[in-house]
ROKOLMI-497253 format. One record per residue (C-alpha): x, y, z; residue in one letter; residue number from 1. Coordinates in steps of 0.1 Angstrom, whole numbers. Example, Ala and Ser with C-alpha at 12.3 -4.5 7.8 and 13.67 -1.06 7.14 Angstrom:
ROKOLMI-497253
xx: 123 | yy: -45 | zz: 78 | aa: A | i: 1
xx: 137 | yy: -11 | zz: 71 | aa: S | i: 2
end
This chain:
ROKOLMI-497253
xx: 1146 | yy: 1489 | zz: 688 | aa: X | i: 1
xx: 1110 | yy: 1496 | zz: 688 | aa: X | i: 2
xx: 1099 | yy: 1462 | zz: 676 | aa: X | i: 3
xx: 1116 | yy: 1445 | zz: 703 | aa: X | i: 4
xx: 1102 | yy: 1463 | zz: 731 | aa: X | i: 5
xx: 1066 | yy: 1461 | zz: 716 | aa: X | i: 6
xx: 1069 | yy: 1422 | zz: 710 | aa: X | i: 7
xx: 1086 | yy: 1422 | zz: 752 | aa: X | i: 8
xx: 1055 | yy: 1438 | zz: 759 | aa: X | i: 9
xx: 1033 | yy: 1414 | zz: 734 | aa: X | i: 10
xx: 1041 | yy: 1383 | zz: 754 | aa: X | i: 11
xx: 1040 | yy: 1400 | zz: 788 | aa: X | i: 12
xx: 1006 | yy: 1412 | zz: 782 | aa: X | i: 13
xx: 999 | yy: 1375 | zz: 768 | aa: X | i: 14
xx: 1012 | yy: 1356 | zz: 799 | aa: X | i: 15
xx: 995 | yy: 1372 | zz: 822 | aa: X | i: 16
xx: 961 | yy: 1369 | zz: 803 | aa: X | i: 17
xx: 967 | yy: 1333 | zz: 801 | aa: X | i: 18
xx: 975 | yy: 1336 | zz: 839 | aa: X | i: 19
xx: 942 | yy: 1347 | zz: 844 | aa: X | i: 20
xx: 922 | yy: 1326 | zz: 822 | aa: X | i: 21
xx: 939 | yy: 1302 | zz: 840 | aa: X | i: 22
xx: 932 | yy: 1311 | zz: 875 | aa: X | i: 23
xx: 899 | yy: 1319 | zz: 867 | aa: X | i: 24
xx: 891 | yy: 1280 | zz: 854 | aa: X | i: 25
xx: 912 | yy: 1271 | zz: 889 | aa: X | i: 26
xx: 881 | yy: 1292 | zz: 906 | aa: X | i: 27
xx: 853 | yy: 1277 | zz: 883 | aa: X | i: 28
xx: 863 | yy: 1239 | zz: 887 | aa: X | i: 29
xx: 858 | yy: 1248 | zz: 925 | aa: X | i: 30
xx: 821 | yy: 1264 | zz: 925 | aa: X | i: 31
xx: 812 | yy: 1236 | zz: 902 | aa: X | i: 32
xx: 826 | yy: 1206 | zz: 919 | aa: X | i: 33
xx: 806 | yy: 1219 | zz: 951 | aa: X | i: 34
xx: 778 | yy: 1229 | zz: 932 | aa: X | i: 35
xx: 777 | yy: 1197 | zz: 919 | aa: X | i: 36
xx: 784 | yy: 1179 | zz: 953 | aa: X | i: 37
xx: 759 | yy: 1201 | zz: 971 | aa: X | i: 38
xx: 730 | yy: 1189 | zz: 945 | aa: X | i: 39
xx: 739 | yy: 1148 | zz: 947 | aa: X | i: 40
xx: 737 | yy: 1156 | zz: 985 | aa: X | i: 41
xx: 700 | yy: 1170 | zz: 980 | aa: X | i: 42
xx: 690 | yy: 1142 | zz: 962 | aa: X | i: 43
xx: 707 | yy: 1117 | zz: 985 | aa: X | i: 44
xx: 688 | yy: 1126 | zz: 1008 | aa: X | i: 45
xx: 652 | yy: 1128 | zz: 993 | aa: X | i: 46
xx: 660 | yy: 1095 | zz: 972 | aa: X | i: 47
xx: 678 | yy: 1080 | zz: 1004 | aa: X | i: 48
xx: 707 | yy: 1068 | zz: 978 | aa: X | i: 49
xx: 740 | yy: 1065 | zz: 1001 | aa: X | i: 50
xx: 765 | yy: 1089 | zz: 985 | aa: X | i: 51
xx: 754 | yy: 1077 | zz: 946 | aa: X | i: 52
xx: 746 | yy: 1111 | zz: 929 | aa: X | i: 53
xx: 767 | yy: 1132 | zz: 954 | aa: X | i: 54
xx: 800 | yy: 1113 | zz: 942 | aa: X | i: 55
xx: 788 | yy: 1107 | zz: 908 | aa: X | i: 56
xx: 780 | yy: 1142 | zz: 901 | aa: X | i: 57
xx: 812 | yy: 1153 | zz: 918 | aa: X | i: 58
xx: 831 | yy: 1134 | zz: 894 | aa: X | i: 59
xx: 810 | yy: 1147 | zz: 862 | aa: X | i: 60
xx: 814 | yy: 1183 | zz: 873 | aa: X | i: 61
xx: 857 | yy: 1178 | zz: 875 | aa: X | i: 62
xx: 857 | yy: 1157 | zz: 847 | aa: X | i: 63
xx: 835 | yy: 1184 | zz: 825 | aa: X | i: 64
xx: 856 | yy: 1214 | zz: 842 | aa: X | i: 65
xx: 888 | yy: 1195 | zz: 825 | aa: X | i: 66
xx: 878 | yy: 1187 | zz: 793 | aa: X | i: 67
xx: 868 | yy: 1231 | zz: 786 | aa: X | i: 68
xx: 899 | yy: 1238 | zz: 805 | aa: X | i: 69
xx: 916 | yy: 1211 | zz: 778 | aa: X | i: 70
xx: 899 | yy: 1227 | zz: 753 | aa: X | i: 71
xx: 905 | yy: 1266 | zz: 761 | aa: X | i: 72
xx: 947 | yy: 1257 | zz: 764 | aa: X | i: 73
xx: 944 | yy: 1239 | zz: 733 | aa: X | i: 74
xx: 923 | yy: 1266 | zz: 714 | aa: X | i: 75
xx: 951 | yy: 1293 | zz: 731 | aa: X | i: 76
xx: 981 | yy: 1267 | zz: 717 | aa: X | i: 77
xx: 971 | yy: 1269 | zz: 686 | aa: X | i: 78
xx: 969 | yy: 1308 | zz: 685 | aa: X | i: 79
xx: 1002 | yy: 1309 | zz: 692 | aa: X | i: 80
end
């Protein structure tokens, strides 16, 4: 009976940890997107290139964040 309770507590703890990890990745995605968007805007203003750097860096931040998120989820799934 105690092994079932222990296993259930471990699963609940693991699920909670995964939820916190994924929400942190969501926050990192938003922060990276806005930071790169702002840096691209500054570069565009400095160099006079319409929205090229702004959009390029924005998409770079999104793609890079999703690659890192995919790798993190892959590690978690391999550990199960």
